[in-house]
N, C-alpha and C positions, 0 to 999 in steps of 0.2 A: 382528577388528575392521577395518572398512574406512573409507574416506573418499571424498569427492567434492566437486563444486562444484554448488551450487544456483543456477541463473540465473533471476531474476525479471524478466520483461518487463512493464513498465508500459505499457499500450497507450493507453488513454484513459479519460475519465470523462464521465458524462452526468447532468444533473439536479441537480448540486451547487449548493447555495445557501448564501449567507453566513448564519450564525446571527443571527437578528433581535435577540436580546437584547444583542448586542455593541454596536450603535449606532455613531454617529460621535463621535469625541472632540471635534470642533469644535462640534457642535450638541447633543450629548447625546441625540439621538433615533435610533430605529432607522432604518437605511438600507435600506429594502426595495428589492430588485432591484439592489443594488450589485454591481459586478463584484469577483470575488476573484482572487487570485494564488496558486493552490493548488500545493503541493508535498507529497510523501509521505515520511514517515519510516518505514522498514521495520525491524522488530526480528525477529531470529531468534536465540533463546537470548540470549547476552550480546553478540551482534553487532548493529550498527546502521548502516544506510545511509540517505542522504537523496537524493531525486531533485532535479532542477532544477525550477524553476517551470514549470508546464504552459504550452504554447502555446495560443493561442485564448482567446476570451472567450465568455461566455454559456453556451449549452446544451451545447456540445461542447468538451472540453478534451483536448489531445493531449500525450503524452510520447514514446512509442516509445523508451523508455530502459531499458537492461538493468542490473540491479544483481546482484552476485554475493556468495554466502555460502559459507564453508567448512562442510562437514558431516561429522560422525563418525557411523558406523553400526556397531553399534547405539549409540544415544545415551542410553538409559535410558527414562524415562517417555514416554508418548505426547505429553505437553505439550511435550517437547523439540522436536518436529517441527511447531511452530506458527509461522507468519508472522503478525505483527501489522502492519497497515498503518494508520498514523495520518496522516490528511490534515490539513494545516495551511494557513492563509491567511497569506501573507508580508506583513509590514508593514515599511516603512523607518524609521518614527519611533517605533514602539511594539512591544511584544511580539507575536509571531505568535499568531494565534487558532486554536484547535482547531475543526475542521470536522466530523470524524467518523472512524470507524474500521471496519476489516474484519479478520476473522481467517480464515486458511486453514490447514487441517491438511494437511501434506505427507508424512506417514509412508508412505503407499502409493506415492507416486511415488519416494521415496528407496529404499524396499525393492525396488521393481521395477527401478530403475536399478542397484542393487547387484548384482542377479542377472543382468541382461542387458547391463550396461555403460552404458545410457542409457535414460531414460524422459522422456516429455513430456506435459504437460497443455496442450492447445490453449487459446488465449485464450477466456476466458468472463467473464461479468459477475458481480460480487459486490456485495451491498448494502452501502452505507456507512450506518452507524448513529451517531447522536449519543449523547452521554452519557445523555440522558433516554430512550434506546431508540427514538427516532423515526427514520424513514427519511429519508435525505438524499442520494438519488441512487445511482449505480452506478459502479464502477470495473472496467475490463477488464484482466485479468492473464493472462499465459501463464507456465508454470513448466517448466523443464527441469533434470533432475538428470543429471550425468555422473560416473561412477565414476572415481577416480584409478587409474591402472595401476601 
């Protein structure tokens, strides 16, 4: 059994929109085109990490933030090697809103990294999907696994 570190680089997001059904609390109407303050909560097994709120507003949101997870290999079922990205909209006076999520299976990168010492998936775009399965933009993520010596 081996172990290592899984590094997740949140690069950016595009096309993310606020959920229209959430509305404004002050006027109780949907706020179409409202700016959001998105951050991402990433789950890997029983580990959870949260990003900072993205920089930028509108169509292009930037993070360039790396979050790290401890990995045991082999870890059991294939589901063990799944990253779940939950994008949230930060609020100061109320509960944060769910924006959408992405799932990335990383068993191949972990397996390759265990064999060669290090494996990397270059940044690529993944679809962000809402609870009703509708598309809500894309998030760019790069993943690196480094085996512990």
